[in-house]
C-alpha positions in Angstrom: -55.1 27.2 117.5 -58.8 26.3 117.8 -58.7 22.5 118.0 -62.5 22.1 117.8 -62.6 23.9 114.4 -59.8 21.7 113.0 -61.2 18.4 114.4 -64.7 19.0 113.0 -63.5 19.8 109.5 -61.1 16.8 109.4 -64.0 14.6 110.7 -66.0 15.5 107.5 -63.0 14.5 105.3 -62.8 11.1 107.1 -66.5 10.5 106.7 -66.2 11.0 102.9 -63.4 8.4 103.0 -65.6 6.0 105.0 -68.3 6.4 102.3 -66.0 5.0 99.7 -64.8 2.2 102.0 -68.4 1.1 102.4 -68.8 1.3 98.6 -65.7 -0.9 98.2 -67.1 -3.4 100.7 -70.3 -3.4 98.6 -68.2 -4.3 95.6 -66.9 -7.2 97.6 -70.4 -8.4 98.2 -71.1 -8.3 94.4 -68.1 -10.5 93.9 -69.2 -13.1 96.3 -67.6 -11.6 99.4 -64.0 -11.7 98.2 -61.1 -11.8 100.7 -61.1 -8.0 101.2 -64.6 -7.7 102.6 -63.7 -7.9 106.3 -60.7 -5.5 106.0 -62.8 -3.0 104.0 -65.8 -3.1 106.3 -63.7 -2.9 109.5 -61.7 0.0 108.0 -64.9 1.7 107.1 -66.4 1.4 110.6 -63.1 2.7 112.2 -62.9 5.6 109.8 -66.6 6.5 110.1 -66.6 6.3 113.9 -63.4 8.5 114.1 -64.9 11.0 111.6 -68.3 11.1 113.3 -66.9 11.6 116.9 -65.9 15.3 116.5 -69.1 16.2 114.7 -71.2 14.9 117.6 -69.1 15.9 120.6 -67.2 19.0 119.5 -69.0 22.4 119.4 -69.4 24.0 116.0 -67.5 27.2 115.2 -68.3 29.3 112.2 -65.1 31.3 111.8 -61.8 29.7 110.5 -58.6 31.6 110.8 -55.6 31.2 108.6 -53.7 29.1 111.2 -56.6 26.6 111.4 -56.9 26.6 107.6 -53.3 25.4 107.0 -53.7 22.8 109.7 -57.0 21.5 108.3 -55.6 21.2 104.7 -52.4 19.4 105.7 -53.9 17.1 108.3 -56.9 16.2 106.1 -54.5 14.8 103.5 -52.2 13.1 106.0 -55.0 11.5 108.1 -56.8 10.5 104.9 -53.7 8.7 103.9 -53.3 7.0 107.3 -56.9 5.8 107.4 -56.8 5.0 103.7 -54.0 2.5 104.3 -56.1 0.4 106.8 -57.7 -1.8 104.1 -54.2 -2.7 102.8 -52.7 -3.4 106.2 -55.7 -5.5 107.3 -55.7 -7.5 104.0 -52.0 -8.3 104.1 -50.2 -9.8 101.1 -47.5 -7.5 99.8 -48.7 -4.7 102.0 -46.2 -4.3 104.9 -46.7 -1.2 106.9 -44.4 1.0 104.8 -45.8 -0.5 101.6 -49.4 0.2 102.6 -48.4 3.8 103.5 -46.6 4.3 100.2 -49.6 2.9 98.2 -52.1 5.0 100.2 -50.2 8.2 99.7 -49.6 7.5 96.1 -53.4 7.0 95.6 -54.5 10.1 97.5 -51.9 12.4 95.9 -52.9 10.9 92.5 -49.3 9.9 91.9 -50.0 6.4 90.8 -46.6 4.8 91.7 -47.1 1.3 93.2 -45.2 -1.2 95.3 -47.3 -4.1 94.0 -45.5 -6.7 91.9 -48.7 -8.5 91.0 -51.6 -6.0 90.9 -54.0 -8.6 89.4 -53.6 -10.8 92.5 -55.6 -8.2 94.6 -59.3 -8.9 95.1 -61.6 -6.7 93.0 -63.0 -4.8 96.0 -59.5 -3.8 97.1 -58.7 -2.7 93.5 -61.8 -0.6 93.6 -60.7 1.0 96.9 -57.3 1.6 95.5 -58.8 3.5 92.5 -61.2 5.3 94.7 -58.3 7.0 96.5 -57.5 8.7 93.2 -61.1 10.0 92.9 -61.0 11.3 96.5 -57.6 12.9 96.1 -58.4 14.2 92.6 -61.1 16.6 93.8 -59.2 17.2 97.1 -60.2 16.5 100.7 -60.6 20.2 101.4 -62.9 20.7 98.4 -65.3 18.1 99.9 -65.2 19.9 103.2 -66.0 23.2 101.6 -69.0 21.6 99.9 -70.4 20.5 103.2 -69.3 23.0 105.8 -70.0 26.7 105.1 -67.4 29.2 106.2 -67.5 32.9 106.5 -65.5 36.0 105.5 -62.6 36.3 103.2 -61.0 33.2 104.6 -62.9 31.3 101.9 -60.5 32.8 99.4 -57.4 32.1 101.5 -58.3 28.5 102.0 -59.0 28.0 98.3 -55.6 29.5 97.3 -53.8 26.9 99.4 -55.4 24.0 97.6 -53.7 25.0 94.4 -54.2 21.6 92.7 -57.9 22.1 92.7 -58.5 25.9 92.7 -56.2 27.9 90.5 -55.8 31.7 90.3 -58.5 32.2 87.7 -61.1 30.8 90.2 -60.3 33.2 93.0 -62.8 35.8 91.7 -65.6 33.2 92.2 -67.3 32.7 95.5 -65.9 29.5 97.1 -69.1 27.6 96.7 -69.4 28.5 93.1 -65.8 27.5 92.4 -66.2 24.2 94.2 -69.4 23.6 92.2 -67.6 24.2 89.0 -64.7 21.9 89.8 -67.0 19.1 91.1 -69.3 19.3 88.1 -66.4 19.1 85.6 -64.6 16.4 87.6 -67.6 14.1 88.1 -68.9 14.8 84.6 -65.6 13.8 83.0 -65.4 10.7 85.3 -68.8 9.5 84.2 -68.1 10.3 80.5 -64.8 8.5 80.6 -66.3 5.4 82.2 -68.9 5.2 79.5 -66.3 5.8 76.8 -64.1 3.0 78.1 -67.1 0.6 78.1 -68.0 1.7 74.6 -64.4 1.0 73.5 -64.6 -2.5 74.9 -63.7 -2.5 78.6 -65.8 -4.4 81.1 -67.8 -2.2 83.6 -65.4 -2.9 86.5 -62.3 -2.0 84.6 -64.0 1.0 83.0 -65.0 2.5 86.4 -61.5 1.9 87.9 -59.7 3.5 84.9 -62.2 6.4 84.9 -61.3 7.1 88.5 -57.6 7.1 87.5 -57.7 8.9 84.1 -59.6 12.1 85.1 -57.7 12.4 88.4 -54.5 11.9 86.4 -53.6 9.2 88.9 -52.6 6.2 86.9 -53.6 3.2 89.0 -54.7 0.3 86.8 -56.3 -3.0 87.4 -53.7 -4.7 85.2 -50.0 -5.4 85.7 -49.3 -4.0 82.2 -51.5 -0.9 82.7 -53.5 0.2 79.7 -51.2 -1.8 77.4 -52.8 -5.0 78.8 -55.9 -4.4 76.8 -54.0 -4.1 73.5 -56.8 -2.0 72.1 -56.4 1.2 70.1 -60.0 2.5 70.9 -59.3 2.1 74.7 -55.9 3.9 74.3 -57.6 6.7 72.4 -60.2 7.2 75.1 -57.4 7.3 77.7 -55.5 9.9 75.7 -58.5 12.2 75.3 -59.4 12.1 78.9 -55.8 12.4 80.1 -55.5 15.6 78.1 -58.8 16.9 79.5 -57.7 15.9 83.0 -54.7 18.1 82.6 -56.6 21.2 81.6 -58.1 24.0 83.7 -61.4 22.7 85.0 -62.8 26.2 85.3 -62.1 26.9 81.6 -63.5 23.6 80.6 -66.7 24.5 82.4 -66.9 27.9 80.8 -66.2 26.5 77.4 -69.2 24.1 77.6 -71.5 26.4 79.5 -70.9 29.4 77.2 -70.4 27.4 74.1 -67.2 29.4 73.5 -63.6 28.7 72.7 -62.2 30.2 76.0 -60.3 27.0 76.8 -58.4 27.0 73.5 -57.7 30.8 73.6 -55.9 30.5 76.8 -52.1 30.9 76.4 -51.5 28.2 79.0 -53.7 25.7 77.1 -51.9 26.6 73.9 -48.5 25.9 75.5 -49.8 22.7 77.1 -51.2 21.3 73.8 -48.2 22.7 71.8 -45.8 20.9 74.1 -47.6 17.6 73.5 -47.4 18.0 69.7 -43.7 19.2 69.6 -42.4 16.6 72.1 -44.4 13.8 70.3 -42.7 14.7 67.0 -39.3 14.8 68.6 -39.7 11.4 70.3 -41.2 9.8 67.2 -38.2 11.0 65.1 -35.8 9.8 67.8 -37.3 6.4 67.9 -37.1 6.1 64.1 -33.5 7.3 64.0 -32.4 4.7 66.6 -34.5 1.9 65.1 -36.6 1.6 68.3 -39.9 1.8 66.5 -42.4 -1.0 65.8 -43.9 0.3 62.5 -44.7 3.9 61.6 -48.1 4.4 63.0 -47.6 2.3 66.1 -44.4 4.2 66.9 -46.1 7.6 66.4 -49.0 6.5 68.6 -46.8 5.1 71.4 -45.0 8.5 71.4 -48.2 10.5 71.6 -49.7 8.2 74.3 -46.7 8.3 76.6 -46.1 12.0 76.1 -49.7 12.7 77.1 -49.4 10.2 80.0 -46.3 11.9 81.4 -47.2 15.6 80.9 -50.7 15.0 82.4 -49.0 13.1 85.3 -51.3 10.2 84.8 -48.7 7.5 84.3 -50.6 5.0 82.2 -48.3 2.9 80.0 -48.5 1.0 76.7 -44.8 0.2 76.4 -41.7 0.3 78.6 -40.3 3.8 78.0 -37.1 2.9 80.0 -35.7 1.1 76.9 -36.2 4.1 74.6 -33.2 6.2 73.4 -31.7 8.7 75.9 -33.2 11.8 74.1 -36.7 10.3 74.4 -36.2 9.6 78.1 -34.8 13.1 78.6 -37.9 14.6 77.0 -40.3 12.5 79.1 -38.4 13.6 82.2 -38.7 17.2 81.2 -42.5 16.6 80.8 -42.5 15.1 84.3 -41.3 18.5 85.6 -43.4 20.8 83.5 -46.6 18.8 83.7 -50.1 20.2 82.9 -52.2 23.2 83.9 -53.2 24.8 87.2 -56.8 24.3 88.0 -56.5 20.6 87.1 -55.6 17.5 89.1 -52.1 17.2 87.6 -48.9 17.7 89.6 -45.5 19.1 88.8 -44.5 22.8 88.4 -47.5 23.4 86.1 -47.5 24.9 82.6 -48.7 28.2 84.1 -45.5 28.7 86.0 -43.3 27.6 83.1 -45.0 30.1 80.9 -44.5 33.0 83.4 -40.9 31.9 83.9 -40.1 32.0 80.2 -41.9 35.3 79.7 -39.9 36.8 82.6 -36.7 35.5 81.2 -37.4 37.1 77.8 -38.2 40.4 79.5 -34.9 40.2 81.5 -32.9 39.6 78.3 -34.6 42.5 76.6 -33.8 44.7 79.6 -30.1 43.8 79.2 -30.2 45.5 75.8 -32.5 48.3 76.9 -31.8 49.0 80.6 -34.1 51.9 81.0 -37.1 50.3 79.3 -40.2 49.4 81.2 -41.4 46.1 79.8 -44.5 44.4 81.3 -44.8 40.7 81.5 -47.9 39.7 79.6 -49.7 36.3 79.7 -52.5 36.6 77.1 -54.2 39.9 77.8 -53.2 40.0 81.5 -50.1 41.8 82.9 -48.3 39.7 85.6 -47.1 41.8 88.4 -43.5 41.6 89.7 -44.6 40.0 93.0 -46.2 37.1 91.2 -43.1 36.7 88.9 -40.9 36.6 92.0 -43.1 34.1 93.7 -43.2 31.8 90.6 -39.4 31.9 90.2 -38.8 31.2 93.9 -41.2 28.3 93.8 -39.3 26.8 90.8 -36.0 27.1 92.8 -37.5 25.5 95.8 -39.1 22.7 93.7 -35.8 21.8 92.1 -34.1 21.9 95.5 -36.6 19.3 96.9 -36.1 17.2 93.7 -32.3 17.1 94.0 -32.3 16.5 97.7 -34.7 13.6 97.3 -32.6 12.1 94.6 -29.4 12.6 96.7 -31.0 10.9 99.7 -32.0 7.9 97.6 -28.5 7.6 96.2 -27.0 7.6 99.7 -29.1 4.5 100.3 -27.5 2.7 97.4 -30.2 3.3 94.8 -29.0 3.5 91.2 -28.7 7.2 90.0 -31.2 6.9 87.2 -33.7 5.1 89.5 -33.1 7.6 92.3 -33.4 10.7 90.1 -36.4 9.6 88.1 -38.2 8.4 91.2 -37.6 11.7 92.9 -38.9 13.6 89.8 -41.9 11.3 89.4 -42.9 11.4 93.1 -42.5 15.2 93.6 -44.3 15.8 90.4 -47.1 13.2 91.2 -46.3 11.5 87.9 -46.0 7.9 89.2 -43.6 6.0 86.9 -39.9 7.0 86.5 -37.4 5.1 84.5 -35.2 2.1 85.0 -36.4 -0.2 87.8 -39.1 2.2 88.7 -40.3 2.6 85.1 -43.8 2.6 83.6 -44.2 -1.2 83.7 -42.2 -1.7 86.9 -42.8 -0.8 90.5 -41.2 0.7 93.7 -41.0 -2.6 95.7 -37.2 -2.7 95.5 -36.7 0.8 97.0 -35.4 0.7 100.6 -37.6 1.2 103.6 -36.6 4.8 104.2 -36.5 5.5 100.5 -40.2 4.7 100.3 -40.9 7.0 103.2 -38.9 9.8 101.5 -40.8 9.3 98.2 -44.1 9.3 100.0 -43.2 12.6 101.7 -42.3 14.0 98.3 -45.7 13.0 96.9 -47.3 15.0 99.7 -45.1 18.0 99.3 -45.8 18.0 95.6 -49.5 17.6 96.0 -49.8 20.3 98.6 -47.5 22.6 96.5 -44.6 22.4 99.1 -45.4 25.7 100.9 -48.4 24.4 102.7 -46.5 21.6 104.4 -43.5 23.9 105.2 -45.8 26.4 106.8 -47.6 23.6 108.7 -44.2 22.4 110.2 -43.5 26.0 111.4 -47.0 26.7 112.7 -45.8 26.6 116.3 -43.9 29.8 115.7 -47.0 31.7 114.8 -48.4 34.4 117.0 
């Protein structure tokens, strides 16, 4: 293990975090030096100094091997979360040590679950920092490092493959710098566009920027206790839906669609399944609400169904109503969306629509082979044939994912957490969705979860964001030769 390579790359990630801490302190100045100015400035200085130290005193190495790559990725996320909790800890309030850790991890992993019972009690600068962690985590700490630090040989591809939430399979054929440029352009462009759209729809500039950070990163942190529903505005909700859908799509395909002025995005079978799922589940939930008399007028019921379906499948977690009081079928459908989620190449979490599509295609092929044992039937996704190694990897990942989900729920139940709360919290945390159901629902919070329960859920957020395997490999790295 080359420690100098690891420390220099992590140092760059910390410097980027420090930049946003300084920006948050500047927001405090704008709002007459609110109570978070000193915590933010001190946190920024500590983070900046720590990040700068290895860049000054550690010798630069060009080559990064796979062992260092795994370590850089995992430690960048973990250390960003540790330094990112400093403003919360130094400010105090509801932020005990475990609460600050939970909130920080939830922000960086773009999960959006919160321990705060009164979000609006936070000073504006701390709210800005809280939303900024979504922006940083949305693109990914490793992506920022690749933008700054050139690396050599084919390891560029290996490192990109590990950061699955930002670089999906379709981008592997691109040079790393080109892939990063595409992702950064789309992400920043959508963030700016969503902020402008929110302001045009009636939001104030501060709320618009904060919600733009959340919506494109599919994070879900809001400046209001009642989330998007607090604005009680259809135009604002419409803007949120549009950008939640876009935030859940493949950024590379979005870029190609606009740059080539083509319909590549909508010809993708993954996009078709993603959008089709939104339509079908919205219809099912709307019908279920009408049948059980849980609606509030035809159009409002349909719209609430669409909004929350998009919110859950994109793993954003914004809310307009409390979905926990909906009929059982509606809750079941939303929980299904919390597992499937959106597309690879986006900032969403969960299994990803890509894996679900490959799984169902492989299942159909296996059923056909039962009737025609000697037949050779390829698994096709669009015009591409998926090799058996990829199918096996996808199916294994799905098994491991469900194992982590059930183990997390079981551990919470052992601590005395209600089954619905425990299971939905586990699903929401591992899938980086944010809200679950019951006492951890879309208009509630995680403050009542026991100490160790919060630690477990934070760990699930990290496992989900890093696609499970990266953390597992990191934990076994000492065995490598």
